[in-house]
C-alpha positions as CSV (number, residue, x, y, z in Angstrom):
1,M,122.8,-15.3,-11.2
2,S,119.6,-13.9,-12.6
3,Y,117.9,-17.2,-12.0
4,V,119.1,-17.3,-8.4
5,L,117.8,-13.8,-7.7
6,N,114.5,-14.5,-9.4
7,S,114.2,-17.8,-7.4
8,H,114.9,-15.9,-4.2
9,K,112.3,-13.3,-5.0
10,N,109.8,-16.1,-5.8
11,Q,110.5,-17.8,-2.5
12,T,110.1,-14.5,-0.6
13,F,106.9,-13.8,-2.4
14,M,105.5,-17.3,-1.6
15,K,106.4,-16.9,2.1
16,V,104.6,-13.6,2.3
17,H,101.7,-15.0,0.4
18,M,101.4,-18.0,2.7
19,M,101.7,-15.8,5.8
20,S,98.8,-13.7,4.4
21,I,96.7,-16.8,3.9
22,L,97.4,-18.1,7.4
23,L,96.5,-14.7,9.0
24,S,93.3,-14.6,6.9
25,A,92.4,-18.1,8.0
26,L,93.1,-17.2,11.6
27,V,90.7,-14.2,11.4
28,I,88.0,-16.4,9.8
29,V,88.4,-19.0,12.5
30,L,88.3,-16.5,15.3
31,G,85.2,-14.8,13.7
32,C,83.4,-18.1,13.2
33,S,84.2,-19.2,16.8
34,R,81.5,-16.7,18.0
35,T,78.6,-19.2,17.5
36,G,75.1,-18.4,18.5
37,D,75.9,-19.4,22.1
38,D,78.5,-16.6,22.3
39,L,76.6,-13.9,20.4
40,I,74.5,-12.8,23.3
41,S,75.5,-13.0,27.0
42,D,72.4,-11.5,28.5
43,W,69.0,-9.9,27.6
44,S,70.5,-6.4,27.5
45,E,72.2,-7.2,24.2
46,L,68.9,-8.2,22.5
47,N,68.3,-4.7,21.2
48,T,71.6,-4.7,19.3
49,V,70.8,-7.9,17.4
50,K,67.1,-7.7,17.0
51,G,66.3,-7.6,13.3
52,S,70.0,-7.8,12.4
53,G,69.8,-11.2,10.7
54,K,72.5,-12.5,12.9
55,L,70.6,-15.7,13.9
56,D,73.1,-18.3,12.7
57,G,71.3,-18.2,9.3
58,A,67.9,-18.7,10.9
59,S,66.4,-15.2,10.4
60,K,64.0,-14.3,7.6
61,N,64.1,-10.6,8.5
62,L,61.9,-8.3,10.5
63,I,59.2,-5.8,9.7
64,G,58.4,-2.9,12.0
65,D,60.4,-1.4,14.9
66,P,63.8,-3.3,15.4
67,A,64.0,-2.1,19.0
68,D,62.9,-4.6,21.6
69,V,59.9,-3.5,23.6
70,T,58.3,-4.8,26.8
71,K,54.5,-4.8,26.9
72,P,52.1,-6.3,29.4
73,T,50.7,-9.6,28.1
74,T,48.0,-12.1,28.9
75,G,48.5,-15.8,28.3
76,G,46.5,-17.9,26.0
77,M,46.7,-20.6,23.4
78,C,45.5,-20.5,19.7
79,L,44.9,-23.9,18.0
80,M,44.3,-23.4,14.3
81,G,43.2,-26.1,11.9
82,G,45.1,-25.3,8.8
83,S,44.4,-23.9,5.3
84,T,43.5,-20.2,5.2
85,D,44.5,-18.4,8.4
86,V,41.8,-17.1,10.7
87,D,42.1,-13.3,10.9
88,A,39.9,-13.1,14.1
89,A,42.1,-15.6,15.9
90,F,45.2,-13.6,15.1
91,R,43.5,-10.4,16.3
92,W,42.7,-12.3,19.5
93,M,46.4,-13.1,19.9
94,I,47.4,-9.5,19.1
95,S,45.0,-8.2,21.7
96,K,46.7,-10.4,24.3
97,S,50.2,-9.4,23.2
98,G,49.9,-5.8,24.4
99,G,51.0,-4.7,20.9
100,G,54.5,-6.0,21.5
101,D,56.8,-8.0,19.3
102,F,55.2,-10.9,17.4
103,V,57.5,-13.8,16.4
104,V,56.8,-16.6,14.0
105,I,58.8,-19.8,14.0
106,R,59.0,-22.5,11.4
107,A,61.4,-25.1,9.9
108,T,60.7,-24.3,6.3
109,G,58.9,-21.7,4.2
110,T,58.9,-18.0,3.8
111,N,58.3,-14.8,5.8
112,A,54.8,-14.2,4.4
113,Y,53.4,-13.9,7.9
114,N,55.4,-10.7,8.5
115,D,53.4,-8.5,6.1
116,Y,50.1,-10.3,6.9
117,I,50.4,-9.6,10.7
118,Y,52.1,-6.3,10.6
119,N,50.4,-4.5,7.7
120,T,47.1,-6.4,7.1
121,L,46.2,-6.9,10.8
122,G,48.4,-4.3,12.5
123,G,48.7,-3.4,16.2
124,V,52.1,-4.8,17.0
125,N,55.6,-3.3,17.4
126,S,57.2,-5.7,15.0
127,V,56.9,-9.1,13.3
128,E,59.8,-11.4,12.7
129,T,59.9,-14.9,11.2
130,I,62.7,-17.2,12.2
131,I,63.4,-20.3,10.1
132,I,64.9,-22.9,12.5
133,S,65.9,-25.8,10.2
134,K,69.1,-27.0,12.0
135,L,69.9,-28.3,15.4
136,T,72.6,-25.7,15.8
137,Q,70.0,-23.0,15.2
138,A,67.6,-24.6,17.6
139,N,70.3,-24.6,20.3
140,S,71.5,-21.0,19.7
141,T,71.1,-18.8,22.7
142,L,70.4,-15.9,20.3
143,V,67.5,-17.7,18.8
144,E,66.3,-18.6,22.2
145,A,66.5,-15.0,23.3
146,K,64.6,-13.8,20.3
147,I,61.8,-16.2,21.1
148,R,61.8,-15.3,24.8
149,G,61.7,-11.6,23.9
150,A,58.3,-12.1,22.1
151,E,55.0,-10.9,23.3
152,A,53.2,-13.3,21.0
153,L,54.5,-16.5,19.3
154,F,53.0,-18.4,16.3
155,I,54.2,-21.8,15.0
156,A,53.6,-22.0,11.3
157,G,52.4,-25.1,9.4
158,G,54.7,-27.5,7.7
159,D,55.7,-31.0,8.9
160,Q,55.5,-31.6,12.7
161,A,58.1,-34.3,12.3
162,D,60.6,-31.5,11.5
163,Y,59.6,-29.7,14.7
164,V,59.9,-32.9,16.8
165,K,63.3,-33.9,15.3
166,L,64.8,-30.4,15.3
167,W,63.3,-28.6,18.3
168,K,62.6,-31.2,20.9
169,N,65.0,-31.1,23.9
170,T,66.6,-27.8,22.6
171,R,66.7,-24.1,23.5
172,V,63.7,-23.6,21.3
173,E,61.6,-26.0,23.3
174,N,62.8,-24.2,26.5
175,A,61.9,-20.8,25.1
176,V,58.4,-21.8,24.0
177,N,57.6,-23.3,27.4
178,F,59.0,-20.2,29.0
179,L,56.5,-18.0,27.1
180,I,53.6,-20.3,27.9
181,N,54.2,-20.9,31.6
182,T,56.4,-18.1,32.9
183,K,56.1,-15.0,30.7
184,K,52.5,-15.9,29.9
185,V,52.1,-14.6,26.3
186,P,49.7,-15.9,23.7
187,V,51.1,-18.9,21.8
188,G,49.5,-20.4,18.7
189,G,50.1,-22.7,15.8
190,T,48.4,-23.9,12.7
191,S,48.3,-27.4,11.1
192,A,51.7,-28.9,12.1
193,G,52.3,-26.0,14.5
194,C,49.1,-26.9,16.3
195,A,49.9,-30.6,16.3
196,I,52.8,-30.2,18.7
197,L,51.0,-28.0,21.3
198,G,49.2,-30.8,23.2
199,A,50.9,-32.7,26.0
200,S,50.4,-35.7,23.8
201,Y,51.0,-35.4,20.1
202,F,51.2,-37.3,16.8
203,S,54.8,-36.7,15.8
204,A,54.5,-38.1,12.2
205,V,58.2,-39.1,12.3
206,N,57.2,-42.3,10.4
207,G,54.9,-40.5,8.1
208,T,51.2,-39.5,8.3
209,V,48.4,-42.0,9.0
210,T,44.8,-42.2,7.8
211,S,41.8,-43.1,10.0
212,D,41.3,-46.4,8.1
213,V,44.9,-47.5,8.7
214,A,44.8,-46.4,12.4
215,M,41.5,-48.1,13.2
216,A,42.6,-51.3,11.4
217,N,45.7,-51.6,13.6
218,P,46.1,-49.1,16.5
219,Y,49.7,-50.2,16.8
220,D,50.6,-49.6,13.1
221,P,54.2,-48.3,12.9
222,L,52.8,-45.1,11.3
223,I,51.2,-44.2,14.6
224,S,54.1,-42.4,16.4
225,L,52.9,-40.7,19.6
226,G,54.8,-38.6,22.1
227,H,53.7,-37.8,25.6
228,D,54.7,-35.2,28.2
229,D,58.1,-34.5,26.7
230,F,57.8,-31.5,24.5
231,I,55.5,-28.5,24.7
232,S,53.8,-28.0,28.1
233,S,50.6,-26.0,28.4
234,P,48.5,-26.0,31.6
235,F,45.2,-26.6,29.9
236,L,46.4,-29.2,27.4
237,Q,47.5,-31.9,29.8
238,N,46.3,-35.4,28.8
239,T,45.2,-33.8,25.5
240,I,46.1,-34.5,21.9
241,T,45.1,-32.2,19.0
242,D,44.3,-32.9,15.4
243,Q,43.8,-30.5,12.4
244,H,42.3,-30.5,8.9
245,F,39.8,-32.6,10.8
246,S,36.6,-33.0,8.9
247,Q,38.2,-32.2,5.6
248,R,40.5,-35.2,5.8
249,A,38.2,-37.5,7.7
250,R,40.5,-37.8,10.8
251,E,37.8,-38.7,13.3
252,G,38.8,-42.4,13.4
253,R,42.5,-41.7,13.8
254,L,42.0,-39.2,16.7
255,V,39.8,-41.8,18.5
256,T,42.6,-44.3,17.9
257,F,45.2,-41.9,19.3
258,M,43.0,-41.5,22.4
259,A,42.6,-45.3,22.7
260,R,46.4,-45.6,22.7
261,M,46.8,-42.9,25.4
262,N,44.3,-44.8,27.6
263,K,45.6,-48.3,27.0
264,D,49.3,-47.6,27.1
265,L,49.5,-44.8,29.8
266,G,46.2,-45.1,31.7
267,K,45.4,-41.5,30.7
268,D,41.9,-40.1,30.9
269,A,42.5,-38.9,27.4
270,R,41.1,-35.8,25.9
271,G,41.2,-34.4,22.3
272,I,40.8,-31.1,20.6
273,A,40.1,-31.3,16.8
274,V,39.9,-28.3,14.6
275,D,38.6,-28.0,11.0
276,E,40.4,-26.0,8.3
277,Q,39.8,-22.2,8.4
278,T,38.9,-22.5,12.1
279,A,40.7,-21.8,15.3
280,V,40.2,-22.6,19.0
281,C,41.4,-19.8,21.3
282,V,41.9,-20.7,24.9
283,D,42.2,-17.8,27.4
284,Q,44.2,-17.6,30.6
285,N,41.4,-19.3,32.5
286,G,41.1,-22.3,30.3
287,I,38.0,-21.0,28.5
288,A,37.9,-21.8,24.8
289,S,36.1,-19.9,22.0
290,V,35.9,-21.0,18.4
291,F,36.6,-18.6,15.5
292,G,36.3,-19.1,11.8
293,L,34.2,-20.8,9.2
294,N,33.9,-24.4,10.3
295,N,33.8,-26.6,13.4
296,A,35.9,-27.5,16.4
297,F,35.4,-30.7,18.5
298,F,36.2,-31.3,22.1
299,L,36.6,-35.0,23.0
300,K,36.8,-36.9,26.2
301,I,36.4,-40.5,27.3
302,T,32.8,-41.1,28.5
303,N,33.4,-43.8,31.1
304,E,35.6,-46.7,30.1
305,G,38.5,-47.3,27.7
306,P,38.4,-49.5,24.6
307,E,37.1,-53.0,24.6
308,K,40.0,-54.1,22.4
309,C,43.1,-52.1,21.6
310,S,45.8,-54.6,20.6
311,P,48.6,-54.8,17.9
312,G,47.5,-56.3,14.6
313,T,43.8,-56.3,15.3
314,P,41.1,-53.7,14.6
315,L,40.2,-51.2,17.3
316,N,36.9,-51.8,19.1
317,W,35.7,-49.0,21.2
318,L,32.0,-49.2,21.2
319,R,30.6,-48.8,24.8
320,N,27.0,-48.8,23.6
321,K,28.0,-46.3,20.9
322,E,28.9,-43.8,23.5
323,A,32.7,-44.4,23.8
324,I,33.8,-40.7,23.3
325,S,31.7,-37.7,24.4
326,V,32.1,-34.9,21.9
327,Y,31.1,-31.3,22.0
328,K,30.9,-29.6,18.6
329,I,31.0,-25.9,18.1
330,K,30.8,-24.0,14.9
331,G,33.1,-21.0,14.6
332,S,32.3,-17.4,14.0
333,T,34.0,-14.0,13.6
334,A,33.1,-13.1,17.2
335,G,34.0,-16.5,18.6
336,N,31.4,-19.1,19.6
337,G,31.3,-21.1,22.8
338,P,32.5,-21.0,25.5
339,F,33.9,-24.4,26.4
340,D,35.7,-25.0,29.7
341,L,38.8,-27.0,29.3
342,K,39.2,-27.4,33.0
343,N,36.3,-29.8,33.3
344,Y,35.1,-30.6,29.7
345,S,31.5,-30.4,30.8
346,Q,30.6,-26.7,31.1
347,A,29.8,-25.7,27.5
348,S,27.4,-23.7,25.4
349,G,27.0,-22.6,21.7
350,G,27.2,-26.1,20.3
351,N,25.8,-29.6,20.7
352,W,26.9,-32.9,22.3
353,L,27.3,-36.2,20.3
354,Y,29.3,-39.4,20.6
355,F,32.1,-41.0,18.5
356,Y,32.8,-44.7,18.6
357,V,34.7,-47.4,16.7
358,D,33.0,-50.7,15.9
359,N,35.6,-53.3,15.0
360,G,37.7,-50.9,12.9
361,S,34.8,-48.8,11.6
362,F,34.1,-45.3,12.8
363,G,30.6,-44.2,13.9
364,V,28.8,-41.1,15.2
365,N,25.8,-41.2,17.5
């Protein structure tokens, strides 16, 4: 009899315990069903989530005022060449942000920009870094709203292949293009962040490529190029960027990229190359100034495309050693230039030269 009673008690306990587990699981499922696409229904909710960390795991926290603000902004683009950040270029972006909310996005890394921008440079309402390392995060409406709410946006360095694989054709892409073309706020990037800002871009999805490899075979599998399908900026059409330029001897590969743009797409290709510790800042009228310690280069096809640009053979783009017209400007704290991106001919503060490739060998004239 005792055994039967104890068995009955055990069965009753097990039923209650199982019911508790099922109810807990139901609560968890219901809670988890509120994905990023459900967390925010309109912009009026942005204040309640700003700085809360509820970004589908994407947030690296916020410094400054957690309340969203609206400030008058002026559009612009900041192309930074990598290595040490250029304080003057960030101050240029802050001045165009109206002192609003500054957002940094990246696929890996830390929130080190928060303290640098908010405390070292100052002049903004808040700084928030968002790590967007999954497609679910890149397609979250909350992440999209965070980016759209920014008065300035900066894309950190890393690997541009991550940005292409994770952000292309997502809500992140939509939000960045909204800031550039509709809201008109300053948008910038360094190294890999700069690499994706041109209408044409080297995606690096197959790995990086050196100048020697590119010039030896302009159709080497490492040369992975995208065109007109990611970030859209009004002054970077038909333009590809490159970074760490002189320091990594990337002259030959940029000329090869431009040769491919011309040969494959018939584009009147242009290029903007930026050295390390240097930045090109383009204002709302398409006028560029160069900040920092080293040089920036503005490239355009002089007259004709390459004499030979074919798979498996060295690039030949000689044209009397005047294939690519280049304007070189050394940076400064105040910003040297200007250079007009609307026509690539009105320029001051630098000097003209030519790049060419002679049967796979780079040359300067």
